[in-house]
DOKEKOL-147565 format. One line per 3 residues: number of its first residue (from 1); their letters; for each residue x, y, z of C-alpha. Coordinates in Angstrom, 1 decimal, decimal comma. Example, Ala and Ser with C-alpha at 12.3 -4.5 7.8 and 13.67 -1.06 7.14 Angstrom:
! residues 2
1) AS) 12,3:-4,5:7,8 | 13,7:-1,1:7,1;
//
This chain:
! residues 338
1) MEN) 0,0:0,0:0,0 | 2,8:2,4:0,8 | 4,5:2,0:-2,5;
4) REF) 1,2:2,5:-4,4 | 0,5:5,7:-2,4 | 4,0:7,0:-3,0;
7) CIR) 3,4:6,5:-6,8 | 0,5:8,9:-6,7 | 2,8:11,8:-6,1;
10) TET) 5,6:10,6:-8,4 | 3,0:10,0:-11,1 | 1,7:13,6:-10,7;
13) QRI) 5,3:14,9:-11,0 | 5,8:12,7:-14,1 | 2,8:14,4:-15,7;
16) ERE) 4,1:17,8:-14,7 | 7,4:17,0:-16,5 | 5,7:15,8:-19,6;
19) TLS) 2,9:18,3:-20,0 | 3,9:21,6:-18,4 | 5,7:24,5:-20,1;
22) FYA) 9,4:24,8:-20,1 | 8,9:27,9:-17,9 | 6,7:26,1:-15,4;
25) ALS) 8,0:25,6:-11,8 | 8,0:21,8:-11,5 | 7,2:20,6:-7,9;
28) ERT) 10,1:18,1:-8,0 | 12,5:21,0:-8,5 | 11,4:23,1:-5,6;
31) KGR) 14,2:24,9:-3,7 | 12,6:23,2:-0,7 | 11,6:24,3:2,8;
34) KVE) 13,6:25,8:5,7 | 12,9:22,7:7,7 | 13,1:19,5:5,7;
37) VPE) 10,2:17,1:6,0 | 9,5:13,7:4,5 | 7,7:13,8:1,2;
40) CPI) 3,9:13,2:1,2 | 3,0:10,0:-0,5 | 0,1:11,6:-2,3;
43) RTP) 0,6:15,4:-2,6 | 3,4:17,3:-4,3 | 5,1:20,0:-2,2;
46) YQR) 3,0:22,8:-3,8 | -0,2:20,9:-3,1 | 0,8:20,5:0,5;
49) DRD) 1,4:24,3:0,7 | -2,0:25,0:-0,7 | -3,5:22,8:1,9;
52) KVI) -1,4:24,3:4,7 | -2,7:27,8:3,8 | -6,4:26,7:3,6;
55) HCK) -6,3:25,1:7,0 | -4,5:27,9:8,8 | -6,2:30,2:11,2;
58) AFR) -5,2:33,4:9,4 | -7,0:32,1:6,2 | -10,3:31,6:8,1;
61) RLK) -10,1:35,2:9,6 | -10,1:36,7:6,1 | -13,9:36,2:5,9;
64) HKT) -14,4:39,0:8,4 | -11,8:41,5:7,0 | -12,7:44,4:4,9;
67) QVF) -12,0:44,4:1,2 | -13,1:47,9:0,1 | -16,3:48,9:2,0;
70) LSP) -16,0:49,0:5,8 | -18,7:46,9:7,5 | -21,2:47,1:4,7;
73) EGD) -24,9:46,2:5,3 | -25,6:43,3:2,9 | -24,4:39,8:2,4;
76) HYR) -23,0:40,2:-1,1 | -20,1:42,6:-0,7 | -16,6:41,2:-1,0;
79) TRL) -14,5:40,4:2,0 | -10,8:39,7:2,0 | -11,6:36,0:1,7;
82) THT) -13,8:36,2:-1,3 | -11,3:38,5:-2,9 | -8,6:35,8:-2,3;
85) LEV) -10,8:33,1:-3,9 | -11,4:35,3:-6,9 | -7,7:36,0:-7,3;
88) AQI) -7,0:32,2:-7,1 | -9,6:31,4:-9,8 | -8,3:34,1:-12,2;
91) ART) -4,7:33,0:-11,6 | -5,4:29,4:-12,1 | -7,2:30,1:-15,4;
94) IAR) -4,2:32,0:-16,7 | -1,8:29,3:-15,4 | -3,7:26,5:-17,0;
97) ALR) -3,8:28,3:-20,4 | 0,0:28,9:-20,2 | 0,7:25,3:-19,0;
100) LNE) 2,2:26,5:-15,8 | 1,9:24,8:-12,3 | -1,6:25,4:-11,1;
103) DLT) -0,9:24,1:-7,6 | 1,9:26,6:-7,0 | -0,2:29,4:-8,5;
106) EAV) -3,1:28,5:-6,2 | -0,9:28,2:-3,1 | 0,5:31,7:-3,7;
109) ALG) -2,9:33,2:-4,5 | -4,6:31,7:-1,4 | -1,7:33,0:0,9;
112) HDL) -1,1:36,4:-0,6 | -3,3:38,4:1,7 | -2,9:36,5:5,0;
115) GHT) -1,2:39,5:6,5 | -3,8:42,0:5,7 | -5,1:44,2:8,5;
118) PFG) -8,6:44,7:9,7 | -10,4:47,6:7,9 | -8,6:47,1:4,6;
121) HAG) -6,0:49,5:3,5 | -7,1:52,0:6,1 | -5,8:49,6:8,7;
124) ERA) -2,6:49,1:6,8 | -2,0:52,8:6,5 | -2,6:53,2:10,3;
127) LNQ) -0,1:50,5:11,2 | 2,4:51,9:8,7 | 2,4:55,2:10,6;
130) LMP) 2,9:53,4:13,9 | 5,7:51,0:13,2 | 9,2:52,4:13,1;
133) NGF) 10,0:50,6:9,9 | 6,6:50,9:8,4 | 4,0:48,1:7,7;
136) RHY) 3,4:46,4:4,4 | 0,7:43,7:4,2 | 2,7:41,5:1,8;
139) EQS) 5,6:41,4:4,2 | 3,2:40,6:7,0 | 1,7:37,8:5,0;
142) VRV) 5,2:36,2:4,9 | 5,6:36,8:8,6 | 2,2:35,1:9,2;
145) VER) 3,3:31,9:7,5 | 6,9:31,9:8,7 | 6,6:33,2:12,3;
148) LEN) 3,0:33,5:13,6 | 1,0:30,5:12,5 | 1,1:27,1:14,2;
151) EGR) 2,0:28,5:17,6 | 5,1:30,3:16,4 | 6,4:27,4:14,3;
154) GLN) 5,0:28,8:11,0 | 3,7:26,7:8,1 | 7,2:25,8:6,7;
157) LTY) 6,2:26,6:3,1 | 8,4:26,1:0,1 | 10,7:28,8:-1,1;
160) EVL) 8,6:29,4:-4,3 | 5,4:30,0:-2,4 | 7,0:32,4:0,1;
163) DGI) 8,6:34,3:-2,8 | 5,3:34,6:-4,6 | 3,5:35,9:-1,5;
166) RCH) 6,3:38,4:-0,8 | 6,4:39,7:-4,4 | 2,7:39,9:-5,2;
169) TTG) 2,2:43,6:-4,8 | 5,1:45,8:-5,7 | 8,9:45,9:-6,1;
172) QEA) 10,9:42,9:-7,2 | 9,1:40,3:-9,3 | 8,6:36,7:-8,2;
175) ITM) 11,2:34,2:-9,4 | 8,5:32,0:-11,0 | 6,0:32,8:-13,7;
178) EGR) 3,4:31,4:-11,4 | 4,3:34,0:-8,8 | 4,3:36,8:-11,3;
181) IIR) 0,8:35,8:-12,5 | -0,5:36,6:-9,0 | 0,4:40,2:-9,1;
184) WAD) -1,8:40,6:-12,3 | -4,6:38,3:-11,1 | -4,8:40,5:-7,9;
187) KIA) -5,2:43,6:-10,0 | -7,8:42,1:-12,3 | -9,8:40,7:-9,4;
190) YMN) -9,9:43,7:-7,2 | -10,5:46,2:-10,0 | -13,5:44,4:-11,3;
193) HDI) -15,1:43,3:-8,0 | -14,6:46,8:-6,6 | -16,6:48,1:-9,5;
196) DDA) -19,3:45,5:-8,8 | -19,4:46,4:-5,1 | -19,4:50,2:-5,8;
199) IRA) -22,4:49,8:-8,1 | -24,1:47,7:-5,5 | -23,5:50,4:-2,9;
202) AVI) -24,8:53,1:-5,3 | -21,5:54,9:-5,2 | -21,2:54,7:-9,0;
205) REE) -23,3:53,4:-11,9 | -22,1:51,2:-14,7 | -22,8:54,0:-17,2;
208) DIP) -20,5:56,3:-15,2 | -17,4:54,5:-16,3 | -15,8:56,5:-19,2;
211) RDI) -17,0:55,3:-22,6 | -13,5:55,0:-24,0 | -12,6:52,5:-21,3;
214) IEV) -15,8:50,5:-21,8 | -15,2:50,2:-25,5 | -11,8:48,5:-24,9;
217) LGD) -12,4:46,4:-21,8 | -16,2:45,7:-22,0 | -19,4:46,9:-20,4;
220) TKN) -19,8:44,2:-17,8 | -17,6:42,6:-15,1 | -17,4:39,3:-17,0;
223) KRI) -16,4:41,0:-20,2 | -13,8:43,0:-18,6 | -12,2:40,0:-16,8;
226) TTM) -12,3:38,0:-20,0 | -10,6:40,8:-21,9 | -7,8:41,2:-19,4;
229) VTS) -7,3:37,5:-18,9 | -7,2:36,9:-22,6 | -4,7:39,6:-23,1;
232) MIQ) -2,6:38,1:-20,3 | -2,6:34,7:-21,9 | -1,8:36,0:-25,4;
235) NSQ) 1,0:38,3:-24,2 | 2,8:36,2:-21,6 | 5,8:34,3:-23,0;
238) NGQ) 9,4:33,6:-22,5 | 9,1:33,7:-18,7 | 7,4:37,2:-18,7;
241) VGM) 3,8:38,0:-18,0 | 1,6:41,0:-18,9 | -1,1:42,5:-21,0;
244) DAH) -0,7:44,1:-24,4 | -0,2:47,9:-24,4 | -3,7:48,8:-25,6;
247) ILE) -5,4:46,8:-22,9 | -2,9:47,9:-20,2 | -3,6:51,6:-21,1;
250) AYH) -7,3:51,0:-20,6 | -6,7:49,2:-17,3 | -4,6:52,2:-16,0;
253) ALH) -7,4:54,6:-17,1 | -10,0:52,4:-15,3 | -7,8:52,4:-12,2;
256) AYM) -7,5:56,2:-12,3 | -11,2:56,5:-12,6 | -11,8:54,1:-9,7;
259) YQA) -9,3:56,0:-7,5 | -11,2:59,2:-7,8 | -14,8:57,9:-8,0;
262) VYL) -14,5:55,1:-5,3 | -11,3:54,9:-3,4 | -11,3:58,6:-2,5;
265) NDY) -15,1:58,9:-2,4 | -16,2:60,7:0,9 | -19,5:58,8:1,0;
268) AKR) -17,9:55,4:0,4 | -15,0:56,0:2,8 | -16,7:58,0:5,6;
271) EEK) -16,3:55,3:8,2 | -12,6:54,8:7,5 | -11,9:58,2:9,2;
274) KVP) -12,5:56,4:12,5 | -10,0:53,6:11,8 | -6,7:55,3:12,7;
277) HVI) -8,0:56,1:16,2 | -9,1:52,5:16,8 | -5,8:51,1:15,6;
280) ESL) -3,7:53,7:17,4 | -5,6:53,1:20,7 | -5,2:49,4:20,5;
283) FSY) -1,5:49,6:19,5 | -0,6:52,0:22,4 | -2,5:49,9:24,9;
286) YVR) -0,7:46,7:24,1 | 2,7:48,4:23,9 | 2,1:49,6:27,4;
289) HPG) 0,6:46,4:28,6 | 2,2:43,4:26,8 | 1,2:41,1:29,7;
292) RLP) -2,4:41,5:28,5 | -1,6:40,1:25,1 | -2,5:36,5:24,3;
295) ESM) 0,3:34,1:25,4 | 1,6:33,5:21,9 | 1,9:37,3:21,4;
298) QRI) 3,6:37,7:24,8 | 6,4:35,4:23,4 | 6,6:37,6:20,4;
301) AEE) 6,9:40,6:22,7 | 9,8:39,0:24,5 | 11,6:37,9:21,4;
304) DGR) 10,8:40,6:18,8 | 9,7:43,6:21,0 | 6,5:45,0:22,2;
307) EQA) 5,7:47,1:19,1 | 6,1:44,1:16,9 | 3,8:42,0:19,1;
310) ACD) 1,2:44,7:19,2 | 1,4:45,1:15,4 | 1,2:41,3:14,8;
313) YIA) -1,8:41,0:17,2 | -3,7:43,9:15,6 | -2,9:43,0:12,0;
316) GMT) -4,4:39,5:12,6 | -7,7:40,8:13,9 | -10,9:40,8:12,0;
319) DRY) -12,9:44,0:11,7 | -15,5:43,1:14,3 | -13,0:41,7:16,8;
322) AVD) -11,0:44,9:16,7 | -14,2:47,0:17,2 | -15,4:44,8:20,0;
325) LYG) -12,0:44,8:21,7 | -11,8:48,6:21,4 | -15,2:48,8:23,1;
328) DLF) -14,2:46,4:25,9 | -11,0:48,4:26,6 | -12,1:52,0:26,1;
331) IPK) -15,9:52,3:26,3 | -17,4:52,5:29,9 | -19,8:49,7:30,8;
334) AWT) -23,0:50,2:32,8 | -22,4:49,5:36,6 | -24,5:46,7:38,1;
337) TS) -24,7:45,1:41,6 | -24,9:41,6:40,2;
//
């Protein structure tokens, strides 16, 4: 039975060798993990990483973290979790068409936002102001999987998955095509679902999007995603990924429109003005009182410093947990005799 199970993984890796692109990251050629572990008899290293991410606590918390609209009333607005799933789906579609490693692509996609703060980018900006060396969610995502998960032992992911998570937003590109796809899939996903949510929230209307952009990208979410994904597939080659110049120009124009119409919209972002105060209050409290942090965070305070522990704790919170905790710590309770 052991030999037969072992062949499941080796057979998968044989199929990878014979069917994937020259530019694909084969799982049998991974640079490995910081801590070596025995091979799984069934799953390849990248399949294991995908499963590790899905089963970790930080992944589950994404369902209650803001994507764009803070605490919206309604069941159909995106959260950080649904955004992550949409990124994974778009990235896998591109990877499949380019004959790249879908398991690696999915593992990076599912882990790319694990370090995101409560309250979306408003929370990220607040922590960035408080931390001496700043705060960047993609670096925190790596910290989550290397330092914070699994009671401080981390998830022990492969080098390629860690690299893809670290490089998914800005700066240096990932070393694999699979990792480089995530940066684009992230852009395609958030741009289009943010439009969808903004229309649902009556912040914009579909017909408000400039006509010249619609004519290039399409007049519905599905058409726009199809246009961008098709362009990615047709223009990614020789280890590089990207859209053609005409589609990319329209994408940038759409991003500029969304920045003014939605991301800086006073009505859409009115609640975000309260975020810095909540984050700063929690941060200052735990820097002054590290003994009131959870036990795992107290170890971080001893080893990495109070500010880092406070940052790690707050960054891992869901929106509602942060709000409830702020209320417990700073809002007076009614006095009773019972």
